[in-house]
N, C-alpha and C positions, 0 to 999 in steps of 0.2 A: 896287507899292504895298503898304505894310506896315500892317496894322491894329494898334492899341494893345491891349495885354492881357498876361496872364501866360501863360507856357508851362506845360506839364504838369509839368515837372521843378521849376519854381519853386513851384508849388502843393503838390507832394509834400513839398518841403523845409519849407514853412511848416507843413504838417500834422504832420510828424515833430517839429518843434521844439515845437509846441503840445502834442503827446503827451508829450514829455519833461518839459515844464514841469508838466503835469497830474500826471504820475507822481511828481514831486518834491513838489509842493504838497499833494496830496490827503491823504497820511498825516498831515500837520501839522494839518489841519482836522478829521479824523475824531474825535480825542479831545477836542476843544474843548468840546463840549456836556457830556460827562460830567464834565470838570474843572470846568466852571462850576456844575453841580449839586452836586458834592462841595464846592465852595467855599461854596455857599449854606448847606449844612448846617453846615459848619465855622464859618462866620461867625455863624450863629444861636447855636450852642453857645458860641462865644466872647463874643458879646454878652450872653448870659444870665450867663456867669461874671463879666463886667465890670460889669453894671448891676443885674441882678435879685438875684443872690445876696448881694452886699454889703448891700443893703437888708434882705433877710430875715435875714441873719446879725446885723446890728446890732439889729433888732427882737427877735430871740431872745436876744441879750445883755441888752438893756434890760429884758426881761420876766423875767430870771433863769433862763433855760433853758440856761445855759452854752453858748450858741452853737448849740444843736441845733435846726435849722429844722424837724425832724420834730415838735417839740413845738408848733409853731404850727398851729392848726387852721383848716381851711377856706381856705387860701391857694391861689388859682388863678393859675398862671403867665400866663394869657391877660390878666389885669388889668394886668400889668406890661409885656408885650411882645407885639407882633404875631407870631403864629406863621405862618411861611411855608407856602405851598401844598406839600402832600406830607409835612408834618411833623405828627404827632399827639402831643400831650402829655396825660397823664391829668389829669383835672380837679383832684384833690387830690394834687398831685405830692409834697408833703412827707411823706406817709405811706409813700412808696416809697424814701426816702433810706435809706442804710445806713452803718453805721460801718465795716463790714468790706470792705476792698478786694478780697477774694477772692469775696465774694457781692455781685454788682453789683445796685444798686437801680434796676430798670428803670422809668423814668418816661415813656417814650414811644418812638415809632419813627418812621422816615421811609422813604419810598419815592418816589424821584424818577424812576422808570422805568428808568434805567440801573443804579441802585444802591439798596440798602436796608440798613437796620440798626437799631440801638437807641440810645436816649439814656439815660444813666445819671446818677444823683445820688449823691454821696458826702457823708455827713453831716459837719458841722463841729463844732468844740468851742471852748473859750475861747481857744485859741491858733492853731487852723487853720481857715480859712474853708471852708465847703462848696464843692463844685464839681461841675459837670456834665461829662460825658465822652460820647463817641459811639463806636460800633463799626460798621464796615461789614461786610457779609456776608463771612465767611471770614477776618476779621482780628481781632487782639486789640484790646481797648478802648484808646483813647488816654487814659491815666491822667494825662497831664501837662498837660492843658488848664488 
C-alpha cells in the first residue's frame, strides 16, 4: 500500500526552482523604493515649474519687474503647492533665486532616506521664464527642468 505525498527529490526540486526565481526577481525589487522617492522629488520640481513659476513670472511681468520673481516680496511656495514629506523649501524662496547659472540659488533641500540633495531656483527675465532644478548628492544639478 502506497501513501500519497511528495518524495524528497521532488521537494528539493521545488525548493531549488523557488530559489532561482527569488534570485532573479529580488534585484528588480530592491531599487523600486529609491526610484519611487526620486520620482517624487522630480515630479514635485516639475509641478512647480509647470504651475507655480508661470503664475509668479506673469505677476512679476505685470508689476513691471521684467519677469524677475526675486522682486516679488513675501511669496511663500507653500501657498501655491503642497510640499511633499521629506522636502523643505525656504519660506521666502524668491530671495534665493539667481540670474547666474554658475551660482545656484538654493531654495530648499530634500531627504527621502535613500537620497538627498538641493532644490535650486533660477531667475527669469522678460524672455525666459524662471525655473526650479534639483541636484541629488554627488551629481550635477539638472539645469534642463
